[in-house]
N, C-alpha and C positions, 0 to 999 in steps of 0.2 A: 613800422616804417613811416617816416614823415613824407608827405607828398609836397614837393617843391616845384610848382609849375607842372611841367610834363615829366619831371624827374622824381624818383624816390630816393630819399637819403636816410640812412640809418641814424639812430640816436647817437651812436659813437661818432659817425662822420660829422654830425652837427656839432658835437662837442669839440671836434678838431678845429672847427671854425671859430672856436673861442666862446661858444654859447653854453649855458648850463643845460643839464639834461631836460629839465622841465619847461624850458623856455619855448615860446611859440615860434615855429619855424618861419623864415622869411618867405615871401611869395616868389622871390627870384634871387639869384646871386648877383653881387655887385658887378657892374660893367667891367668886362675883361677878366674877371676872376673865374678860373675853370672850376667845374663841379668836381668834388673829391670822390669821384666814383667812375666806374666804367660806363660809358654811354653806348648803348646797343641800338642798332637799327634793324628793322625787319627786312633785311636785304642779305643776299649771299653773293660771294665774289665770283662764282662760276655760274654760267648760264647752263644749268643741268637739263639735258633732254629727258623726257619721260621714258623709262624702259619699255621696250615692246612687250615684254613679259616679265612677271615677277621672277626673281632669281635669288632665293635665300642662300644658296651656296656661294654665289658671288658676294653677297652681303657679308658672309662670314670671312671671306678673304679680305674684304675692305676693312673689317674690324682691326686687322693688323696695323693699318695705317692710322687708326684712331688710338687704340689703347695698347699697342705693342711697345716694346722697349724703344723702338725708333719711331714711334707714332707721333701724331700731332699733339697729343696730351703731354708727351715727354718734352717736346720742343717748347711748348708754351710754359710749362712749369719750371723747366730748367732756366730759361731766360728770365722769367718773372722773378724767381727766387734770387738768381744772380744779380739782377738789377736792384732788388730791394735790399740785398745783403752787401751791396758794393760799398767798400770803404775807401775814403779819400777822394770822393768825387769833387770835393772842393779844391783839389789840386789841379792846376791848369793842364798838366800833361795827362791826367787821368780822365778828365771830363769827356773827351770825344769817345772813349771806349765805353764809358757808362751810357752815353747817348745812343751808341750803336746797339748795345744789348737791349736797352729799353725800347728802342724803335722796332727792332725785330720782334720782341716779345708781343707788342700790341698787334702785329699782323697775324700772329699764330692763332689768335682766337677765331679769326675769320676762316683759317684753315680747318679748325675743328668743326666749324659749322658746315663747311663744304663736304667734308668726309661723312659727317653725321647725316646730312640730308641725302647723300648718295645711298647710304645704307638703308635709310627709311624708304626711299623710292623703290629700291630693289625688293623690299619686304612687303610693300603695299600690294594687297590682293593675293598674297602667297598662299593663304588658307581660304577655306570656303566660307564666304560671308553668309550669315544667317543667325537665327536666334534659337535654333533647336540643338541642344548639346548632345542629344542621342545620336546624331548623324556623324559624330567624330569629326567635326569641322577642322580640327587642328592636326589631323593625321599626317599632314605633310611634315610635321616635326620629326617623325620617325625616320624620314629619309634626309633630313637636313643636318649639316655638320654642326650647327650651333643651335641646340634646342632652347637655349636661354631666350632667343628672340621670340619664342612662342609661349614660354612658361613664365619668364621673369620680366617681360615687358609687353607692350602692346604692338608686337611686331616692329620694334624700333631698336635703334642703336643702344649699346651699353658700353660703359668704360672698361673694355676688356680687349684682349687680342684675338687673333683668328682661331685660337684653340679654347677660348672661353676663360682664359686666366685674367683676373681683374688687374687693371692698371694699378701700380703701386708707387708710392713716394720713394721707394728704393731706386727708381729710375732717375731721380734728381741728383745732379752733381753740382755742388756749389762750394768750392774749396776755399774761396777767398783770395787765391793767387790768380792774378789776371791772366798771365801767360798760360797757366794750366787750364783755367776755365775756357779761354778762347780755343785752345787746342782741343779740348773736349767737345766744344760746340761745333768745330769744324768736322770732327769725326762723326758727331751725332747727325749732322746734316748729310754727310756722305752716306752713312748707313741708312738714313731715311730715303735717300735717292735710290739706293740699291733695292730697297723693299718696294718702292713705287714702281720701278721698272719691272720687277718680277710679278707684281700684281697685274700690271698692264699685259704682260706676256701670258698670263694665266687665263684671261677672259677677253672676249671681243665685245663685251657689253658696252654700248655707246655711252651710257651714263658714267660707268666706271672710267672709261678712257677719256672722257671730257674732263672729269675731275682730276685724274692722274696727270693728264697733259698740262693742266694749269699749275698743279703743284710741282711738277718737274721744273717748270720755268721759275716760279716764285721761290721754291726751295733752292734752286740753282743760284738765285740772287743772294740767298743767305750763305751758301757755301762760299761764294766769292767774297762776301762781306767779311766773314770770319778769317778767310785767307788774307785779305788785305789788312785786317787788324793785326794779325800776327806779323805780317811783313813790316808794317809801320812800327810795331812795338820792338821787333827783334832784328830787322834787316834781312831776314830769311827770304828766299825766293820760292814761293809755293806754286807759282804759275806753271811750272813744269809738271806738276802732279795732275793737272786737269786733262780730261774729265775723270772723275771717280764715281762709279765704275767707267771702264773705257768704252763708252758709247755716247754719241752726241745726242742732245735733245732734238736735234733736227731730224733724227730718224723716226721720231714720233710725230705723225701729222698734226695731232691736236696741240702739241707743244710748238712745232715749227711755225704754225700760223701766228702764234703769240710772240715768238721770238722775231718773226718778220716785222712785227709792230714795235719792236724794241723793248718789250716788257721784261726781258732778261737782264737789262742793264740799269733798271730804275729801282731805287729804294724810296718808298713813300714814307713821309713823316706824319701823314694823317692829320694835317693842319694843326699839329700840336704847337702850343706856344713855347714848349720846352724842347730839350734834346736838339738844340740848334747847332751843335758842333759836330754832328755826325759826318758831315762832308769832309772833315779833316782826316777821316779814316776811309770812308767809302769814296775812293777817288782813283783816277788813273784809267787804264785800259782794261777791258774785259779780257781775261786770259785765253779765251778760245777764239774770239773773232776780232779782237782789237778795237771794238767800239768803245766809246767813252762811257764811263760809269757816271750816273746822274742821281742826285738827290732831289726829289720833288716834294713840295710842301703838301700837296693834295693827297687824295685817296685814290685807290684803284677803282675801276668801273665795277658797279654792283648791279644785281638783278633781283627781282622779287623772289622771296622764298617760296619753295614749292608748297602746294596745298596737299596735305596728307588726308585721304578720305577716311571716314570712320570704318572701324572693323568691329561690327556688332557681335560677332562670335567671341570676341575678346572683351566685350563691354568697354570698348575704347572708342570714344571717350565715356560712354555710359549714358548718354542722353537717349531717350526713346519712350515708348509707351509704358505706362505704369503696369507692373505685373499685379493684376487684381487678385489672383489666387494667393500670391505671396502676402499681400497686405491682409487678406482675410485670415490667413494662417497666423500671422503675427497678432492680429486683433484677438483671435481665439485664445492664443497663449497668454495674452495680457489680461484676459477675462473681460 
């Protein structure tokens, strides 16, 4: 990877800028020219409280919201591929729909981070910390619904659902037909909302509920956005369908406090110099409370990412005292 200022740019990305593979990279991009890569910040969109106790079974439930069919990996990858595959965005009537799908896609990455950090917080301290393997420090895995968290990772999230099935690209739908893709996205967001509600109803863990409350609100924005897009495209009235399922976000305290701040009616453009016609689709009144839908150029509020403590029984991350006996054994074998 080439290092460009504080950014890392691949050789392929540098060639996209019109430079040969072996050329020396610039120290910065020209003024006003965006970097041809995803810019990531060490921040998370939800202020996640620390769990009172580890809860590996709650972590397995939350995995459904990450790697399930209606999880955040599916929303991210569906909208990312649909936006990259979008044909005819140079046509005036098509550009606002391209901008909408692209704008929502960029927010979904932050949702993946929020769900992943929730899982990781729930798993921190779930097994016995120490360096003696003879004490069976990972025995909690025998009573946990998802043993992958202890065997295939450092007690951290994996791209799978609540039953341990890996996320698959089969969950991506990108037909090329705008009406069909928008209808799919509306359904996908409604299915995601149903799963979030059921996870909320399954556990009273405050970390899970803080995350789910936030995503109910922001996912609700995306439900409204795709409904509005279908209405603009076809003239259909989808407002009568809301809410799906038939329960208001205001019944969830963690979501209500955010809706009271108006977060349910704002679509953020994330300060992008592109996708500037999204307001031609995301407009009008919110179908549930009649408030005005708004497109903002900025970003949603963010918070520091949680610090995950070391789990020495898993050698995660693996820093620590040198095992002198092991080194002596290796030296003996090498002669």
